C-alpha positions in Angstrom: -9.0 -14.6 15.7 -8.7 -17.3 13.1 -5.8 -17.1 10.7 -7.0 -16.7 7.1 -5.5 -18.6 4.3 -4.9 -15.8 2.0 -2.9 -17.7 -0.6 -5.0 -20.9 -0.5 -8.2 -18.9 -1.1 -6.7 -16.4 -3.6 -9.1 -15.9 -6.5 -7.8 -16.1 -10.1 -6.1 -13.0 -11.3 -8.6 -12.9 -14.1 -10.8 -9.7 -13.9 -13.3 -10.9 -16.6 -12.1 -8.8 -19.5 -10.8 -11.8 -21.5 -9.6 -10.1 -24.7 -6.4 -11.8 -26.0 -5.1 -9.0 -28.2 -1.7 -8.5 -26.7 0.4 -11.3 -28.4 -1.8 -13.9 -26.8 -2.0 -12.1 -23.4 -5.3 -10.8 -22.0 -5.5 -7.0 -22.1 -7.2 -7.2 -18.6 -5.1 -9.5 -16.5 -2.1 -10.1 -18.7 -2.4 -13.9 -18.6 -2.4 -16.3 -21.6 -5.1 -18.9 -21.9 -2.7 -21.7 -20.7 -1.8 -19.5 -17.6 -5.4 -19.1 -16.8 -5.9 -22.8 -16.7 -2.6 -23.3 -14.8 -3.6 -21.0 -12.0 -6.5 -23.2 -11.1 -4.1 -26.1 -10.5 -1.5 -24.2 -8.5 -1.1 -25.6 -5.0 0.3 -23.9 -2.0 1.5 -20.4 -1.1 4.9 -20.6 -2.9 3.4 -21.4 -6.3 0.6 -18.8 -6.1 2.9 -16.1 -4.7 5.4 -16.8 -7.5 2.7 -16.7 -10.1 1.3 -13.4 -8.9 4.7 -11.8 -8.5 5.6 -12.6 -12.1 2.1 -11.4 -13.3 2.5 -8.1 -11.4 5.9 -7.5 -13.0 4.4 -8.2 -16.4 1.5 -5.9 -15.8 3.8 -3.1 -14.6 5.9 -3.4 -17.7 2.8 -3.1 -19.9 1.4 -0.1 -17.9 -1.7 -2.0 -16.9 -0.9 -2.7 -13.2 -2.9 0.2 -11.7 -6.2 -0.8 -13.4 -5.7 -4.5 -12.8 -4.8 -4.1 -9.1 -8.0 -2.0 -8.5 -10.2 -4.5 -10.3 -8.5 -7.5 -8.6 -9.0 -6.0 -5.1 -12.6 -5.4 -6.0 -13.0 -9.0 -7.1 -11.4 -10.3 -3.8 -13.8 -8.1 -1.9 -16.9 -9.3 -3.7 -15.8 -12.9 -3.1 -15.2 -12.0 0.6 -11.6 -13.3 0.4 -8.4 -11.6 1.6 -6.5 -10.0 -1.2 -3.1 -11.6 -1.8 -1.7 -8.3 -3.1 -1.7 -7.2 0.6 0.6 -10.1 1.5 3.2 -9.5 -1.3 6.2 -7.8 0.0 5.7 -4.0 -0.2 9.3 -3.4 -1.0 9.1 -5.6 -4.1 6.0 -4.0 -5.5 5.5 -0.7 -7.2 3.5 2.2 -5.8 0.8 1.4 -8.3 -0.5 -1.3 -5.9 -1.0 1.2 -3.1 -4.6 1.1 -2.2 -4.8 4.7 -0.9 -5.6 7.3 -3.5 -3.0 10.0 -3.9 -4.0 13.6 -3.2 -3.7 15.8 -6.3 
């Protein structure tokens, strides 16, 4: 089985909402316009992992993590790429990233 390069092939965290109404941050992905450009130039696992970790913390603080993580997983699936959220340390991430729906 070939080892996939999850971080090298990680798609942009952008989920195609692109409305910068939250103090210059997108209401969909939480990034600023310069951060969106910067993500394209990130090189290597450490840079992308660090960027996504900070973004996840920002989205959690704003209450948008659950929606974003569902849309980002969908984006990864459509692009047939492994989702880097699966590789982030589960202990460091909130339950909102859990892919399994909770029973009511």
